C-alpha positions, -999 to +999 in steps of 0.1 A: -074-599+843-073-563+832-073-534+857-106-515+853-104-479+841-139-473+856-158-490+884-192-477+895-224-491+911-243-458+904-250-436+874-218-419+863-205-394+837-169-384+827-143-399+805-128-433+809-108-454+783-122-488+778-117-521+758-136-545+781-168-539+801-187-558+827-220-551+843-221-567+877-253-549+888-288-563+887-299-535+863-296-531+826-275-499+819-271-476+790-234-469+783-226-439+761-192-441+745-172-424+717-144-435+693-118-412+677-109-423+642-073-421+629-083-390+609-093-372+641-130-374+635-152-390+662-183-412+665-204-418+695-232-443+704-252-456+733-252-494+741-276-512+763-256-534+786-274-563+803-257-581+833-225-597+823-194-587+803-183-580+768-156-563+748-152-534+724-131-543+693-115-508+693-104-485+721-132-462+731-139-437+758-169-443+780-186-410+788-218-419+806-234-449+825-271-446+834-299-471+844-319-485+814-356-488+818-368-523+807-350-550+789-322-545+764 
């Protein structure tokens, strides 16, 4: 089991490194994240996360978690 770099039951913003994520709430959430490429450039995206867990296949930085309206 991995030690979480972020645990929240509310909306959140900041910077937290992540490889694995779990949504143990009863809400769908929008998770904004960014990735820094080896050349120093970066990409960002927002992923709708239903209840449950999943993994990123690259190290990312989670920057915001907010409630998602409706289904993913």
